[in-house]
N, C-alpha and C positions, 0 to 999 in steps of 0.2 A: 518319664517318672517325675521330672521336676514339677510339672504342672499339677500332677495329682498330689504330690507332697505339699505344695503350696496350698491347694484347695483344702486338704485335711487340716493343715495348720490354721488356716483362716477360720474354718468352721469351729475348730476347737477354741480359738480365742473368743469367738462370738458367743458360742453356746455356754462355755464355762461348766460349772458343776451341775450338769443335768441330773445326775443321780440324786444329789442332795435336794434339788428342786422337786423331783418326782416324789420325794418322801414327804412333801408338805401338801396333803390334800385339803388343808384348812384355808387355802386361798379362796377368795370370793368365787361364788358359783359362776359358771359360764357354760358355753356350748360343749357338748360331749363329742362333737364331730371330730374325725381325725385331723391331726395338725395340717396334713396336706390340703384338706378341704377348706379348713379355716384360712389357710394361706391363700388359696385360690380366690375365695370370696373376698378377702381383705384387699387383694390386689386388683380384682376385676369389678367388684360391686361394693365399694367401700362404704358409701353412705347408706345404701340399702341394708347392708349387714349390720352397721352400727345401730341404725334405728330398730332393727329387728331384735338385736341382743339387748338393747336398752329397754324395749317394751317387755321382754321376757324376763330379764334378770335384774332390772333396776339400774340405778345410776352408777353402780360399781360392779364390774364383772371381769372375768379372766378369759383372755384369748391365748391360744397356743399357735404360734406361727413357726413354720419349719425353719430350723437352723438358728433360732434365737431363744433366749429364756422366755418364760411366760410373761405376757403383758397383762398388767392389772389396770384396766381402763377406769378412769375416774371422770364422771360426767356432772359432778356437783361442785360449785364454787368453794365450798368449805374445805373439801379435800385438796382442791387446787391451791388454795392459800397455804395449807400445810406443806405442800410440796415446794412451792415457790419460796417460802420463808424458812424452809428446813435447812439444816446444816449442809453446806455445799460439799464438805469433805465426806459426807455420808450418802449424798445423792449425786452421782456422776452422770452428767449429760454427755460428756465426750464419749464415754464407753457405750452409751446408748446409741450414739451416732456412728458406731464403728463401720457400718456398712458403706459409709461414704468415703472411707479412707483411700481406696484405690484411685479415686478421682481427685479428691481435695488434698490428699497427702497427710502424713502423720503429724505435721506441725500446724495444721489448720486450727484456728480458734474454736471451731465447732467440734473438734475431736479431742481437745485438751481438757484436763481437769486440774484442780488444785492450784498450786503456785504458778505452774507453767501457763495455765489458762489466764490467770489474772495478769501475768506479765504481758502476754500477747494482747489481751484486751486493752490494757492501758496504752500500749504502743499504737493500737489501731483507732482508738477513739477520737483523737484530735481532728483528723480530716473530716469528720462527719458531724461536727457540732458547731453551733453559732454561725458567725459570719463566714467561716470557711465553707460550710455547707451551702449557705445562701448564695455564695459566689458562683455556684454552678447553675443558677436559675436561668441565666441567659443562654447557656449551652442547651439546657433542656428545651427551652422555647424555640430556639433557632433550629435545632435538630428536628423538632416536631413540624415546624413550618416547612422545612425542606422536604420532609417525608410526605406531607400532605399534597405537595405538588404532583406526586405520582399516583395518588389515590384515584381510581376510576370514578367518574361521576355518573349517577343514574343507573348503575347496574351492580348486582351483588359482588362482593369480594370478601375474603377472610381477613377481618381486621386484626386478629391475633398475630398474624404474620407481620403486619405493619407495626404493631406495638412492640413486638420482639425486636424488629430492626431499630426502632427508636431507642429502646432501653439499652440495646447493645451499643449503639453509637454513643449514647450518653456515658455509659460505663467506660468505653475505650477512650473517650476524650477526657473524662475527669480522672480516671485512674492512671492512664499512661500519657495523657497530654497529647494524643495523636490528633491530627486534623484530617479532613477529607482527602487531601492530596498525598498523604503519607501512604506508601505502598503497603505498609503493615496493616493499615485499616482494613483493606479488602481481604488480606490474608487471614486476619483474625476473624472477620465476619464468616468467611467460608469454613475455617477450621472449627470454630466454636459451634456453628450451626450443625456441622457433621457430628461433633461430639455430643451435642444435646439430643440430636435425633437418635444416636446410638444408645443413649441412656434413657430414652423416653419409655421404652418397654418396661412395664412394672416388674417383669421377671428379673430384670437386672438388679432388683433390690435383694435378690437371694444371693448370698455370698458365693455359692458354688458357680453361679452363672457368670461371675466377674473374673473367674480364674482363666488365665491364658493357657488353653489346651491346644494351641496351634493357630495358624493364620486364619482358618475358616471358622473357628469357634467364636461365639459372641464375646467372650473375654479377650480373645486375640484381636478381634476387630476394635474393641474398646481400647486395648493397649496401643495399637497403631495410631488411633485418633488422638489419644492422650499424648503420645510422643510428639506429634505434630504441634499441638497446642503448647506443650512444654518448650519446644524449640523456639516458638515465638515469644513466650513469656520470658525465658532466660535471655533471649536476645535483647528484649527491652531493658531488663535489669542491667545487663552488661553495657548496653549503649548509654544508659543514664549515668552509670558510674563513670564511664569514660568521658562523657561530655560535661558532667557536673550538674548539680542541682540548683545552683545560684539563680535566684529570680524566678524559679518555677513554682507553680501552685498546684501541680497535679499530685494525686495521692501517692504514686510511686516515689516521687522525690521526697515527700514528707516521711514516708516509711524508711527510705534509705537514710535520712537524716536523724530519725528517731533513735533515742537511747533509753535503755532501761535504768533502773535505780543504781546499777553498778557501772553505768556508762558504756555498756555493751550494745552494739547495733544488732539488728537481725542478720542472721546468716543468709546466704543466697538461697538455701533450701527453704528457710522460714519465709523469706520474701515470696518465693514461688508459690508456696502453699496458701499464704494469705491472699495473694493476688488471684489465684485460681478460685478461692472462696468468694472473693468480691465479684469476680467476673461471672460466675455461675449463679450464686445465690442472689446477687444484686441485680441480675438481669432478668432471669426467667420469672421470678416471683412477681416482680412489679409489672412486667408485660402481661402476665396472666390476670393479675388483679385489674388492670385497665380493661382488658377484654371483658371480664365479668361485669365491670361497671357499665360498659356500653350495653351489655345484655340487660341489666337491671333497669337502666333508664328507658330502654326500648319497651320493656314490659310495663313501665309506669309512665305514661306520657305526661301526666300532670307534673311529676317530678322533673321530667326533661324540660318542659316548658318553664318551670320555675328556675331551673339551672340557666337557661338562656336569658331569662329576665335578670337574674342576678349579675351575669357577666355584662350585659348591656348597661346595667345601672352603674357598675364600677368602672367599666371601660366603654364610655358612650361614643367615642369618636371612631370606632372600628380600627384603631391603630393596633399594632401587635401588643399583646398584654405585657404589662410590666411585672416581672417576677417578684419584685420587691413588694407588690401590692396584692399578691394572690392570697395572703392571709385574710384579706377582707372578704374573700369568697367563702363565707362560712357554710352556705348550703352545698356548694361543690365539695367542700371538705367532708361534710356530713354524708353526702352520697357515696363518697369513696369509703368511708368508715362503715356505713351500713352495708355496703357490698362486702367488705371484709368480714362483717359479722355473718352474713348469710352464706357467703361463698369463700370461706377461708381457704387460701391456696394450699396451705399445709394443714392437714387435718388434726395433727396432734404433735406434742413434744414429749420427751421421755427422760427419765432419770433411772439409772441402775443403782440399786441399793448395795452399799458396801458392807452393811451390817444389818441385823434385824431391826425393823422399825414398825411402829404403829401409825398407819395413815388411814384417815377416814374410818376409824374404828376397827380396822383390820390389822392383825399382826402378820407382817410380811417377813419372810426369810431373806437373808442376804442373797443377792444374785438375781432376784426378779426385777422386772422393769415397771416402775410406776409411771403411768401415762396420763397426764392432764389432757383430756380430749377436747380440743378446741371446738370441733364441730358440734359435739353434744352440748357443751356449756353454752355455746352461741345460739342454740336452739331450745334452751330450757325455758318453758313458758312461765316458770316462777320468777325468772329474772327478766325475760324479754316477752311481755304479753303479745299474743298473736305472732309468734316468732317467724311464721312464713310470710308475713306481710312486710313489704319494703317500706320502711318509714324512717327517712333521714332525720326527722325531728327528734328521734331518740338521742341524737348526738348534738342537738342544738340546745336542749333544755337542761342537760346535766352531763357531767363527765362520768363515764362508767368506771366501775371498780376494775383494777388490774387482774382480778380473779374471775370476772365475768366477761371481760373482753380482752383477749390476749392473742391476736393474730400473729404477733411477732414473738411469742413466747413470753417468759416472765422471770422474775427474780434477777439474780446476777447474770443469767444467761439470756436475757432479752436481747434481741437482734440489735447490733450496734448500728445497723443501717436503717433503723425504723424511721427516724426523722427525715432522712434522705429519701426513702421510699414514699412516705406520705407527701412530702414536698413535690417530688417528681410527679406523683399522680395528680396533684392539684394543677401543676403547670401544664402537663400534657392535656388533661381534660379541658382546662380553661382555653388553651390554645385551639384545640380541635373545635369545641363548641362555639367559640367566638367567630369562627369562619364557616363552619359547616352545619347543616342539619343532618340528623341520622334517622334512618327509617329501617324497619325490619325487612329482611330479605323474604320474598314470597316462598312459602312452603318449607321454610327452615324449621327444623325441629332440634333445637340445641339441647344437649344433655351433658351431664358431667362425665368426663373421662379422666382416667388417671394417666399422668405423664410422670413416671418414676415416683418421686415423693410429692408431686404437686397435683392438685385437682384443677383441670382446665375445661373450658367449654369445647364441645365437639365441633368438628368441621371448621375449625379456625374462627368460630364466631362470625358467621356471615352477616353483613348488613349493607345498606345503601347509603351513600352520602351525596349531598347536593350543596352547592355554594349558597350561602345565606343571602348574598347580594352580589350584583354584578360589579366588576372592578373596571 
């Protein structure tokens, strides 16, 4: 009975006042399909269903997904601006992310709103800005070089698995200060991979599926995998407190030393939840963006050739790239951003209304979820002419508006790791392309697949690599 009670409670927290919501037929038009069918389509054919609804109902439409309040999808930059610049005490992002709570924990910055969110955000920001963030460049390069030694030459292999291993290594080294010889490194790799595999099924986004109904239930397996990762995370927190933080530059040490305006440190539970957020959000999204960038470069050989030319011009001696100079690789940076436009790893962000509001000309009741749809805005031909064409020059000629290009969200909820992720993409791409050529795998038919909240390339994004020169 405990599991059933927990499931009922969690559904009640997510759904909220459904009776009130059902009494508001004035929501924007949308599909009349049953909620279960809309849920299935959203989880299994997300971009196809978004395009279909966009064509049928316009840039604003309502979707009903099982177990959550109605989603009002916004596909125009004007409404996105209204949401991102609206009052944060009326537009709660944390409540809209509640489905992530069983994994990230109730103290995660992604799940908080109001004063608690701002406190955690201020404590988390310092490690990811300025020189502190740039100090991680050598780690990113060296981890990539070490990984590339094991990449097979001349035959297809799934590069997404390799980018996942790279970004996992980078996160573990920068967040916990681990090195390759630390036994915890291998334990983290194994346990986090199992946890991510367990949450990859889109059905795990349904609250009921996350509930622990016994050891053989999906929720039960998720709980056991989480317990193992928790053991490792809490072990690192206690180890660092025991050994001290003096002279250390890793993120965990900085967070242990951080104090809020009242001089209070984070509790152990707060540290756990923020570390889990960094480990999962900061690893999978960047790895997937890198895999999509390789996909786009392979589809556009002229862009790939230009990327090689730029790297050779900035680093002509074939020495390992200097992370301090990757900012000179403007075309590489533009390729990454154009990939994020065409293949945003997260398709949308959300805000739950705390009181009635007018957004995009629609009067919305409290409780509904306003959704700036990243995928739709990034493919709006009014903003991005010929949106299905890969054109990195879009990001060389001008800086896009934060309401037309927002792969990391927007407003005060924009991802704190944005600069870190973009920098890591540049370093990894430059390191790989400085040493290797990439070629498409024969007979590969890569398509978009959903891995929980992320959109990833299918089959691990197979490709072939060869050394650019003999050593």
